[in-house]
C-alpha positions as CSV (number, residue, x, y, z in Angstrom):
1,X,186.7,32.2,-31.7
2,X,187.6,32.4,-27.6
3,X,185.4,30.9,-24.7
4,X,185.3,31.5,-21.1
5,X,183.1,32.4,-18.1
6,X,181.3,35.9,-17.8
7,X,182.5,37.9,-14.9
8,X,179.2,37.7,-13.8
9,X,179.6,34.4,-11.8
10,X,181.1,33.8,-8.5
11,X,184.5,32.5,-8.3
12,X,183.2,29.4,-6.4
13,X,182.0,28.7,-10.2
14,X,185.5,29.1,-11.5
15,X,186.9,26.4,-8.5
16,X,184.6,24.2,-9.4
17,X,183.9,23.8,-13.2
18,X,186.8,24.8,-16.1
19,X,186.4,25.9,-19.9
20,X,188.7,24.9,-22.6
21,X,188.8,28.3,-24.1
22,X,189.5,27.3,-27.6
23,X,186.8,24.9,-28.1
24,X,184.9,25.4,-25.4
25,X,185.3,22.3,-23.3
26,X,183.4,22.1,-20.0
27,X,184.1,19.8,-17.0
28,X,184.8,20.0,-13.6
29,X,187.5,20.7,-11.6
30,X,186.0,20.2,-8.4
31,X,184.1,17.3,-6.8
32,X,180.1,18.2,-7.0
33,X,177.4,17.0,-3.7
34,X,173.9,17.0,-4.8
35,X,173.3,17.1,-1.3
36,X,174.6,21.0,-1.5
37,X,173.7,22.1,-4.7
38,X,171.4,20.5,-6.9
39,X,172.0,22.4,-10.3
40,X,174.6,25.3,-11.8
41,X,173.7,27.9,-14.3
42,X,176.8,28.8,-16.1
43,X,177.4,31.8,-18.1
44,X,179.7,31.4,-20.6
45,X,180.8,34.0,-23.6
46,X,182.0,33.8,-26.5
47,X,184.4,36.7,-28.6
48,X,186.4,36.8,-31.8
49,X,189.7,38.0,-32.4
50,X,188.4,41.0,-34.5
51,X,188.9,44.2,-34.1
52,X,186.3,45.3,-33.1
53,X,185.9,41.7,-31.8
54,X,182.6,40.6,-31.7
55,X,181.4,38.9,-28.8
56,X,177.9,36.6,-28.1
57,X,176.8,34.6,-24.9
58,X,175.0,31.8,-23.9
59,X,173.5,30.3,-20.3
60,X,174.7,26.1,-19.3
61,X,172.6,24.7,-17.6
62,X,174.2,21.9,-14.9
63,X,172.1,19.4,-12.9
64,X,173.6,17.1,-10.3
65,X,172.6,13.9,-10.0
66,X,172.1,11.7,-6.9
67,X,174.5,8.4,-7.4
68,X,173.0,7.4,-3.4
């Protein structure tokens, strides 16, 4: 199974987050600022290598905490 961001998410999300296509692990690739955006909705798709490939999707909600 391979994991990736849905085509529906913005390029800004692609700049801020990365996803491991084999494990589905998500991590930050840029700085998150609570003052700018307090939460993100990440649309994730998973697809197998079958013929035809089957896929599923989920939404991951990430809440940014203000540490000041």
